[in-house]
C-alpha positions in Angstrom: 55.0 388.8 167.1 53.8 386.5 169.8 55.4 383.6 168.0 58.8 385.5 168.3 58.5 386.3 171.7 57.7 382.7 172.4 60.6 381.3 170.4 63.2 383.9 172.3 61.7 382.8 175.7 62.2 379.2 174.8 65.6 379.6 173.6 66.8 381.6 176.6 65.3 378.9 178.7 67.0 376.3 176.8 70.5 378.1 177.0 70.0 378.6 180.7 69.2 375.0 181.5 71.9 373.4 179.2 74.5 376.2 179.8 75.4 375.7 183.2 76.6 372.2 182.8 78.5 373.3 179.7 79.9 376.6 181.0 80.3 375.3 184.7 78.1 378.0 186.1 77.6 378.5 189.8 74.0 377.9 191.2 74.5 378.4 194.9 78.0 379.6 195.5 76.9 382.6 197.8 76.3 380.3 200.7 79.5 378.6 201.9 79.8 375.0 203.3 80.7 374.6 206.9 82.2 371.5 208.2 82.3 370.8 211.9 82.5 368.1 214.7 80.4 368.5 217.8 80.8 367.1 221.3 77.8 365.1 220.8 75.4 364.0 218.0 72.9 367.1 218.2 71.7 366.3 214.5 68.2 365.9 215.9 68.1 368.9 218.4 67.2 372.4 217.8 69.6 375.3 218.6 69.5 378.6 219.6 71.9 381.7 218.8 73.9 382.9 221.8 75.0 386.6 222.3 76.7 387.8 225.5 75.9 384.4 227.1 72.1 384.8 226.5 69.6 383.3 224.1 69.3 385.7 221.4 66.9 384.1 218.8 64.1 381.4 219.0 65.0 378.0 217.9 66.3 376.8 214.8 68.0 374.0 212.7 69.4 373.6 209.5 67.8 371.1 207.1 70.8 371.2 205.1 72.8 369.3 207.6 74.4 366.4 206.5 76.6 363.6 208.3 79.9 363.0 207.1 82.8 360.3 208.4 84.7 360.6 211.7 81.9 362.5 213.5 82.0 365.5 211.0 78.9 367.3 209.9 78.5 369.9 207.0 75.7 372.2 206.1 75.3 375.7 204.2 75.6 378.5 206.5 75.7 382.1 205.8 77.5 383.6 207.5 79.3 380.8 209.2 77.9 381.1 213.0 79.5 379.4 215.9 77.7 381.5 218.6 74.9 378.7 219.2 73.9 376.4 222.1 71.9 373.2 221.3 68.9 372.6 223.5 67.4 369.2 224.8 64.4 369.7 222.6 64.3 367.9 219.4 63.1 369.1 215.9 60.2 366.8 215.9 59.3 368.0 219.5 59.2 371.5 218.2 57.2 370.6 215.1 54.7 368.8 217.1 54.2 371.9 219.3 53.7 374.1 216.3 51.3 371.6 214.8 49.2 371.8 218.2 49.2 375.3 217.8 51.2 375.6 221.1 53.0 378.9 221.7 56.6 379.4 221.1 59.0 379.3 224.0 60.3 382.6 225.1 64.0 383.4 225.2 64.1 383.2 228.9 62.2 379.7 228.7 64.6 378.5 226.1 67.4 378.8 228.9 66.3 376.0 230.7 66.7 373.4 227.9 70.3 374.2 226.9 72.4 371.3 227.0 75.8 372.5 225.3 76.7 376.2 225.1 79.7 375.5 223.3 79.0 372.6 221.0 81.9 372.5 218.5 85.2 370.6 218.6 86.3 371.6 215.2 84.4 374.3 212.9 85.8 375.0 209.4 84.3 377.6 206.7 84.8 377.3 203.0 87.6 379.3 201.6 87.4 381.6 198.5 90.1 382.0 195.8 91.3 385.2 194.2 88.3 385.3 192.1 85.9 385.0 195.0 84.8 381.8 194.2 84.6 378.8 196.7 87.7 376.7 196.5 85.6 373.6 197.3 83.7 374.3 194.1 80.5 372.3 195.2 78.0 373.6 192.8 74.3 373.6 193.6 72.3 373.3 196.5 73.3 369.6 197.4 76.6 368.9 199.4 78.9 366.4 197.8 79.4 364.1 200.8 81.5 361.8 198.8 84.1 364.6 198.1 84.0 365.9 201.6 84.5 362.5 203.1 87.5 362.0 200.8 88.9 365.4 201.8 88.7 364.3 205.7 90.2 360.9 204.9 93.1 362.6 203.3 93.6 365.1 206.2 92.9 368.3 203.8 90.4 370.0 205.4 92.6 373.0 205.8 93.3 373.2 202.1 89.7 373.8 201.3 88.3 375.4 204.6 89.5 378.1 207.1 89.9 376.5 210.5 87.7 379.0 212.8 88.0 376.5 215.8 
């Protein structure tokens, strides 16, 4: 009986591992890609959420952010969030504070570090087709920068993405 269970488990794992490339299954199609341009390069800075003109969260950054051509960036974001402000603080400064056991900044203290309350020039969120699948079809966690750069070069962002700003 144990042998049968092992064989079935191994068979299911094998099907799962080779089935996705064959059947084009979706690994991470629940988190859309957003593409945007910013007023400045804030890729090393931390950001905060803004609500009603005030800081509404602690610092964050997105480790999935990638640099594209023509000043564009892309990342996975659920939901797409344009209500952010960038701070003069960098990711490394925040990590150093945390590693040294220093306390987190309060929301009120974070206000003094804001350098851009409206950082986005353009902001696009990935479209879905009539089946609810993302049109860009970038399967998996990684972002296909070559494909996105080609779309930007051809001026086709609005074919695959909704322009939110």
